[in-house]
Phi, psi and omega in degrees: 000158178278148182233149178228127170258127174242116178233138179171206182203151168271115186278310186200169168237132186234150169065032166272143174292325191277162175249177178055063181266153173219161180238127171263133185220152173207146171266131177249139184222166180276182190284342178273356174267142181225132175288122176274311182216159172100182183240129183265000172203158182181195186212138176278171173283171178273135178229143188235067175275100185276336184286310191260000187054050177211120178260122180272124178254310186049042187272126181286142175238131178206111189221136179236116187242156171229157183209151173260344181211163181273346177297146184072035180312145182300143178231144174260123184255128176235144173231124173261135185234148174241155177227156181250185179299336178275000181068028174274136180238148175207154185285142172232000176193145179231140177207157179220138175217138177287139175291132180305152181256031172229145180290154176124192181261136184225138178250119181242143174251123180259105181287135179249159175225167175248157172279129179289142178301134185281332183214184183291318186295318177297323182291312179298318178296318177295318184299320186258027174060036175268349178132148178266174182282134176262171175253128183286316179246106191296332178298338172302331183288310186262003179253118182292340188289324185248004186296331181296347177285342182278136171268109187242165176251189184293177187300141181260339179149199179216160179240133182255126184232139173242122181235134172251126184246135180239126181250137182223139175065008183290319181305323181300333181255018178081016178256119184244138177252000000 
């Protein structure tokens, strides 16, 4: 089988209005992909950089995958959450980026977006830090088939990710990079 090693880190989150940010992340793949080693999802620590509107995470990523087909190439799904003094958390941004299909070091910027409030109560709650709108079905975020059903607002900020990709045995199966 062909193998893909993903080594890197979630560097930071920039241009979010909120403070005390953390990032929940996961690698999404198709059914022909299998995790050999490593962790495919996780969460960073919370960072509260109030001066520069930038939260530094430097959270490590290390994943070893194998595959029988190229369908379902890995995507990195990120959710940015904020917390208040009462330790309540709510999402403030969602984003997805495809893992590059070339070996080497890649620095990616993941643009994020928010879910629009569905009614006046949700808008008031979000405005006064009672929490943003969450997604009940996470697959809506990274699946293009149903994403059109979501009502979203403008960009919420961005997440910077650095990945080093190592490909093994793809040439045996006729895939050249």
